[in-house]
C-alpha positions in Angstrom: -0.4 0.1 -0.2 1.3 3.2 -0.8 0.6 5.0 2.3 2.2 2.1 4.1 5.8 2.1 1.4 5.9 6.4 2.5 6.4 5.4 5.7 2.8 6.7 7.1 -0.1 4.1 8.1 -2.5 3.4 5.7 -5.4 6.1 4.5 -9.1 4.5 4.8 -12.3 5.8 4.0 -16.0 5.0 5.3 -18.4 5.1 3.0 -21.6 5.6 4.1 -19.9 6.7 7.5 -23.4 8.3 8.6 -25.4 5.4 8.2 -26.4 3.3 10.7 -23.6 0.5 9.8 -21.4 3.5 9.3 -21.8 4.6 12.4 -21.1 1.4 14.3 -17.9 1.0 12.6 -16.3 4.5 13.9 -17.1 3.3 17.4 -15.1 -0.5 16.4 -12.4 1.9 15.1 -12.3 3.8 18.0 -12.3 0.9 20.3 -9.6 -1.0 18.1 -6.3 0.4 17.8 -4.4 -2.5 16.2 -4.0 -0.6 12.8 -2.5 2.9 13.9 -4.6 4.1 10.1 -3.1 7.5 8.5 -5.7 9.7 7.7 -9.4 8.6 8.3 -11.5 9.5 5.4 -15.1 9.6 5.8 -17.8 10.1 2.9 -21.2 10.1 2.8 -23.8 11.8 0.7 -23.7 15.4 -0.4 -26.7 16.0 2.0 -24.2 14.6 4.9 -21.1 16.4 3.3 -19.5 19.2 6.3 -21.0 17.7 9.3 -18.3 16.4 11.9 -17.9 12.8 13.2 -15.1 12.3 16.0 -13.1 9.1 15.3 -9.5 8.3 17.6 -9.9 11.6 19.7 -9.6 14.1 16.0 -12.9 15.3 14.6 -13.5 15.1 11.2 -15.7 16.2 8.3 -17.5 14.2 6.1 -16.9 15.2 2.4 -19.5 13.7 -0.1 -19.2 10.9 -2.4 -17.4 11.6 -5.5 -14.0 10.1 -7.9 -11.7 12.4 -5.8 -12.9 11.7 -2.1 -10.8 8.1 -2.7 -7.9 9.8 -4.1 -5.1 8.5 -2.4 -6.9 6.1 -0.2 -5.8 2.4 0.3 -9.1 0.5 2.2 -12.3 1.7 1.2 -14.9 0.2 3.1 -18.6 0.8 1.7 -21.6 0.8 4.1 -24.1 2.1 1.2 -27.0 0.4 -0.7 -26.0 -2.5 -3.6 -26.7 -0.1 -6.3 -24.2 2.7 -4.1 -21.4 -0.2 -4.1 -22.1 -1.6 -7.4 -21.4 2.0 -8.9 -18.9 3.4 -6.4 -16.8 0.4 -5.5 -15.2 0.3 -9.0 -14.3 4.0 -9.1 -12.6 3.1 -5.5 -10.5 0.8 -7.3 -9.5 2.9 -10.0 -8.7 5.6 -7.9 -6.1 3.1 -6.4 -8.1 1.9 -3.3 -8.6 -1.6 -2.1 -12.4 -1.4 -1.7 -14.0 -3.6 0.9 -18.2 -4.2 0.4 -20.6 -4.8 2.6 -23.5 -4.8 0.3 -24.7 -8.0 -1.4 -23.3 -6.0 -4.9 -20.1 -8.3 -5.5 -21.0 -11.2 -3.0 -21.1 -14.0 -5.5 -19.3 -12.6 -8.3 -16.8 -15.5 -8.9 -14.0 -13.0 -9.0 -14.9 -11.1 -5.7 -13.7 -13.1 -2.7 -16.7 -13.5 0.4 -14.1 -13.4 3.4 -14.8 -14.0 7.2 -11.4 -13.6 8.1 -11.1 -16.2 10.8 -12.3 -18.9 8.3 -11.4 -18.2 4.8 -9.1 -15.1 5.5 -6.5 -15.5 3.4 -9.0 -15.5 0.2 -9.1 -11.6 1.2 -5.2 -11.6 -1.4 -7.0 -12.5 -4.5 -9.0 -10.4 -5.3 -8.6 -9.3 -9.9 -11.5 -7.0 -9.5 -9.7 -5.0 -6.2 -12.6 -5.5 -4.0 -13.4 -7.6 -1.3 -17.0 -8.9 -0.4 -18.1 -8.9 3.5 -21.4 -11.6 3.9 -24.9 -11.5 4.4 -25.5 -10.8 8.2 -27.5 -14.0 8.6 -24.2 -16.3 7.1 -22.5 -14.0 9.5 -24.0 -14.7 12.3 -22.8 -18.5 12.2 -19.9 -18.7 10.1 -17.0 -18.7 12.8 -18.7 -21.7 14.2 -19.5 -24.0 11.0 -15.9 -22.8 9.6 -14.3 -24.2 13.2 -16.6 -27.3 12.6 -15.8 -28.2 9.0 -12.0 -27.3 9.4 -11.9 -30.3 12.0 -14.4 -32.4 10.8 -15.6 -31.5 7.4 -19.1 -30.2 6.7 -21.5 -32.3 4.1 -24.5 -31.4 5.1 -25.8 -27.9 6.6 -30.0 -27.3 7.4 -30.8 -24.1 9.5 -33.6 -21.6 10.6 -33.3 -18.1 11.3 -34.4 -16.0 13.8 -33.6 -12.7 12.1 -34.3 -9.4 13.7 -36.0 -6.5 12.8 -33.0 -4.3 12.0 -32.0 -6.1 9.2 -34.8 -4.6 7.2 -32.2 -1.4 8.4 -34.0 1.4 10.4 -36.7 1.4 8.5 -38.1 -1.9 10.6 -36.5 -0.8 13.9 -38.7 1.8 13.2 -41.9 -0.3 12.6 -41.0 -2.7 15.4 -41.1 -0.5 17.8 -44.3 1.7 16.4 -46.2 -1.7 16.6 -44.9 -2.5 19.7 -46.7 1.1 21.3 -49.6 -0.3 19.0 -50.0 -3.2 21.4 -49.5 -2.1 24.6 -51.5 -2.5 27.3 -53.9 -4.3 25.0 -55.7 -7.2 25.6 -54.5 -8.5 21.9 -52.8 -11.7 20.6 -55.5 -14.0 21.8 -57.5 -14.4 18.7 -56.7 -14.1 15.0 -56.7 -10.9 13.4 -56.8 -8.4 17.1 -52.9 -7.4 16.3 -53.9 -6.2 13.0 -56.5 -4.4 13.9 -55.0 -2.8 16.8 -52.0 -1.9 14.6 -54.5 -0.4 12.0 -56.6 1.8 15.1 -52.6 3.0 16.0 -52.8 4.8 12.3 -49.8 3.0 11.6 -49.5 2.5 7.6 -50.3 -0.6 5.8 -47.1 0.2 4.0 -44.6 -1.7 6.0 -41.0 -3.7 5.8 -42.9 -7.0 7.0 -45.1 -9.2 5.5 -47.4 -9.2 8.4 -47.3 -7.6 11.9 -44.4 -8.4 13.7 -45.0 -7.2 17.2 -46.8 -10.8 19.8 -45.4 -12.6 16.0 -43.5 -14.8 13.6 -43.0 -13.9 10.2 -41.5 -16.8 8.2 -40.8 -14.3 5.2 -37.0 -12.7 4.7 -36.0 -10.8 2.0 -37.6 -10.8 -1.4 -39.4 -13.6 -3.9 -37.3 -15.7 -5.7 -37.5 -19.1 -7.5 -39.9 -22.0 -6.2 -40.9 -20.7 -3.2 -37.6 -19.5 -1.6 -36.3 -15.9 -0.7 -33.3 -13.9 -0.7 -32.3 -14.5 2.4 -32.1 -18.1 2.3 -30.9 -18.5 -0.7 -28.0 -16.6 0.8 -27.2 -18.9 3.4 -26.9 -21.4 1.0 -24.8 -19.6 -1.7 -22.5 -17.9 0.7 -21.7 -21.0 2.7 -20.7 -22.9 0.1 -18.2 -19.9 -0.8 -16.9 -19.3 2.4 -16.3 -22.7 2.4 -15.5 -23.6 -0.5 -17.8 -26.2 -0.8 -19.4 -25.8 -3.8 -21.3 -28.4 -4.0 -22.2 -28.4 -0.1 -26.3 -29.3 0.5 -27.8 -26.8 2.2 -31.2 -25.4 3.0 -32.7 -22.5 5.1 -35.9 -21.4 6.5 -35.4 -17.6 7.4 -38.1 -16.1 9.9 -38.1 -12.3 11.0 -38.8 -12.1 15.0 -39.3 -9.1 17.2 -36.4 -8.7 18.2 -34.5 -5.1 17.1 -31.0 -6.6 16.9 -29.3 -9.9 16.8 -30.0 -13.0 14.5 -30.2 -16.2 16.2 -29.9 -19.5 13.9 -31.0 -23.1 15.1 -28.4 -25.2 12.8 -28.5 -29.1 11.8 -24.5 -29.8 10.6 -23.6 -33.1 9.1 -20.0 -33.7 9.2 -17.5 -36.3 7.3 -16.1 -37.4 10.7 -17.6 -38.3 13.7 -17.9 -35.4 16.6 -18.9 -35.5 19.8 -20.7 -32.8 21.5 -16.9 -32.4 23.8 -14.8 -32.3 20.7 -17.3 -29.5 19.6 -17.3 -27.5 22.9 -13.5 -27.9 23.3 -13.0 -26.2 19.4 -15.4 -23.4 20.6 -13.7 -22.6 23.6 -10.4 -21.9 21.5 -12.1 -19.9 19.0 -10.9 -16.1 20.2 -14.3 -14.9 18.1 -16.6 -17.5 19.7 -18.2 -17.8 23.2 -19.2 -20.9 24.1 -22.5 -20.2 26.6 -23.9 -24.3 26.8 -24.8 -25.4 30.7 -29.1 -25.0 29.7 -29.0 -26.3 34.0 -27.8 -23.0 34.7 -29.4 -21.8 33.0 -26.9 -20.4 30.6 -27.3 -20.1 26.3 -27.7 -17.5 24.1 -30.7 -14.9 23.5 -30.2 -12.0 21.5 -31.2 -10.0 25.0 -27.8 -10.9 26.0 -25.8 -10.6 22.9 -26.6 -7.6 21.3 -23.5 -5.0 21.4 -21.3 -7.8 22.0 -18.2 -8.4 18.9 -18.4 -12.5 19.5 -20.2 -15.2 17.9 -22.1 -17.0 20.7 -22.8 -21.2 20.7 -25.3 -23.0 23.0 -27.4 -25.8 23.4 -24.9 -28.5 21.8 -26.9 -31.6 20.8 -25.3 -34.7 19.5 -28.7 -35.2 17.0 -30.4 -38.4 18.8 -31.3 -40.3 15.1 -28.3 -38.9 12.4 -24.7 -39.9 13.1 -21.7 -37.3 12.7 -24.4 -34.4 13.0 -24.7 -31.7 15.7 -27.9 -29.3 16.1 -27.0 -26.3 18.6 -27.9 -22.5 18.6 -25.7 -19.2 17.9 -26.9 -15.8 18.5 -24.2 -12.8 16.6 -25.0 -8.9 16.5 -26.2 -9.0 12.8 -25.3 -5.0 12.8 -21.7 -5.5 14.1 -19.8 -8.6 13.8 -22.8 -9.1 10.8 -21.8 -5.9 9.2 -19.1 -3.4 10.2 -17.0 -5.8 12.6 -16.5 -8.3 9.6 -15.9 -5.7 6.9 -12.9 -4.2 9.4 -11.7 -7.1 10.3 -11.5 -7.5 5.9 -9.3 -4.5 6.4 -7.5 -4.9 9.1 -6.3 -8.5 7.1 -5.1 -6.8 3.9 -3.2 -4.5 6.2 -1.5 -7.2 8.0 -1.1 -9.1 4.4 0.7 -6.0 2.4 
């Protein structure tokens, strides 16, 4: 990287610095000082340009997204919608930066590595387009645990049910869930069909919702957009991204993605079959030795992961580890991960750290 070669730290840019994930990225940069960044450049839409944000004790002025904003940048971390990443990540590369993209624009591009540093970090060095992609937050919530077990026992089949937080639909999802909870609070609803919807309508909430059905006091078995044969985009992401990250193009995967009335932190029930016999104790030892995993597996305690107990934390939390009773070489376990931290901002930042370490 040019700035490192000149003796200073690398220049990093955060594109979408004023957004929800960008704000978490800045929190992470303030807390982790393993990389001595040189210049830190904050980039956002023209309406946010001119505002100031303090990063690592220094006040920075946000600049508008433009080709010139990437001049001299070594690593540009993108936390913007797909269409903006698709347009601007190549621009950043043309200006000399490595683009680390948190959107879905490049994830399945065969020339763009899809990286979880503790699982396939070396893939970040093979980037013919100059772009490294960050996986979907649902896939990321389980990947540290699955990658660990696959390395030791060889993953063969994967069946997953996800329980996804409202923030997976962005700030709009968070606002809608809060409004629905206010609408049903203190009311005798949830005891007959339709009364939750009636309470939400009576409160004057718009029918235009990010969810397919009321989420308050409910779960909605639909996340993402409709795809062929009844699958959703989120379910196909779990399948396709797991295959790419683990280097298993023929991995058998089936996923059901469910939206639940939780603000932040995705949870997944994982049913994983391996090539070699694996015991619960072996899995526990493997998880205990992984720096990015917290083992929380004492149901008698009770001690197991829940979204309310994990939100705001960086590691992946794993518990409820069981040997499947009727399926050999198979484990069942429960995983929780903050979808705005490890599921988005943290993994993107860790990719950037990996790139600096490899340079």
